[in-house]
Phi, psi and omega in degrees: 000133183299320182296326178297317178295320178295322177299317179297321179295316179295321179297321177296316178303315182294309188287318188263341185238303188289309182299314177299320182295313183286338173285315187278321184257334187264006180221131181265108175285153351270345189221029185263356177075184181272143177285160178282320183212157169237129182287166190287358170267355177098015180255136176292148181262177178247039179290158168300156187252119173280140183303321186300334183295323186294308179290332178293316178290326173303312176304313184303312185283329174294315178296318177300320178296317178297333180272359175097013177296135189274352180285180183280075176285332183297311181297320182289314184289313179293320179293323179297318179292323178297318178295316178304314178296313186294321186269319193253340184288127183259162176304334178293343187093355176262163179261139176286190193248324191209139175228163174278177186295339179269000178089022174265125184295128179255326184222107181273008191295154183277138173213124180304324182307313182291326179291325179298319181285332171299316180296321177297317179297318179302317182297318183282327174296322179298322179285321185283330180236084183306330180291346179254010185297318180296317177300312183293324177298316180295318180293321179297312180297320181294318181292320176300317179297321178296320177298317178300318181287324189276318192213028177294132179282143183294339179265301180189156179073210188224149169291167176282336181189183176227114004292158183301148174221156181248156002279156163287150189232141176282331188300311178297330176293326177300316181284329171296319178301315178299317179294323177298314182296326176288317187288326184291347180259000183269124178301132179093347176279165178285080188295325177296314180299316181289323177295318179297318180291321176301316180295322178297315181291321177300316179294318178300317178299308186289330183271328188237315183292322182271126180292128185292336180276307186272335186082006181271150179264127179267168184256323194232138190223153172283178189292340179264015180066021165272157181305141179303135179299153175080198188296326184298326180288353182266355187291129176229125182252120178306318180300325180279334170300315180292317186292316176294323177302313180299317180292317179294326175298316179296312181296314182298321178292318178298320186268353185068034184258099182293329180297322178296322180291323175298314179296322178296319178299319179294318176303316179298315180301319180296312180300317184287318185286325189243343188256003179254122179293126183293334182274309184275344180063037180228155176284134183263178189278311189216145169241166164271171184288353170266007177073013169285155184286129178257316179221109185279356178303138172251129173249166184295315193301323179297335178294322180291324180288325173303313180297313182299315181292318182297316185286327177289322175297322177298318181294333181267002184241174177220164172060227184296325179295317178299316180300321179296315181290325175297321176297321177294319177300321179296320177293324178294321176297319178299319178295314179299317184297329175305317184285335182273354184278083180229158183300318179269105185292137185107351173255183181201159167267156188249328190229127177239102180290176181299334179297339183085007179249121182299144170286130180274110181202167181294154178282124180282131179298329184300337182284340183300323178305315179295314185293310182300316180299318181295319181294318178290322178296319177301313180298316182294315183289324175297324177297322177294318181294322189273353179272000000 
């Protein structure tokens, strides 16, 4: 199978090139945390550090360790979380947003997005370091309780902050949903609490985020979870159609919810039919709610979400439908590979404009989370298909 050979190539890239490079060059031992970017010559930069990078890279190395990578994943994952705590953790129990390259906090502001990735890191650290499972379970439960106290929405989901501000956003809920799905499977975690929150977010997505007429998922909402008035309420992102599809497929299969799988298939169809540039063969950033192109820029991360959704749909299908989704996965791999084709293997380009000429800039560490997850998802779903 062509996709199997492509999977093996990506797995080699990850194991032999990307993980060693981002461990050796992308992490400052012993306590300096993960770098924000590595330039395309292979040198780490001195950019400011976004909070999200630390738990995302922590997840990457913990997951690599769980998958049997032989490099020093322990130092990177445990060290990354320690740096995240030391630099970004506030007296409130929430994590701030931005620090300089030396680890001095510049922006302590609250963002649900950063808390969601902290929760994801706790779940994977608990699995990778069984001796820390009790600690991670307690931290996970405490952070969830703080979110409930600080910004629980009166209908469902969460406010953006306290006091509330608009627009409400589907994207941080997507990452909370991902953290819930990871946390509910960790022994010793509050599985009832995480399962209930996962179910709440899934319902919020299917009832409010997804438009009942078109089946498309919107990004921005008013306080009653209706689409934000005006142009902002029309934003539809192909990458998020794919990413939510992948999450709903996982949730729907766990819960035996056929309706979620139907909605996920429709999200995928929208992303594939309207969000792939016919010329560049890559997933673009934004559509309007009538599926006209809003932002033709292609970034790397939507290609990984296209792949994850396509291969999971293939694993859940049979016959002609499976062949169709495998073909889509193959096209997504081709799109992803365009971005990975750089002189220093293990790095990537991030932005491909409509001109078809990549923007020359350093590789962002935050993208590694998307790539690594997609490569492992591809491998896992192919194993299901081939058994």
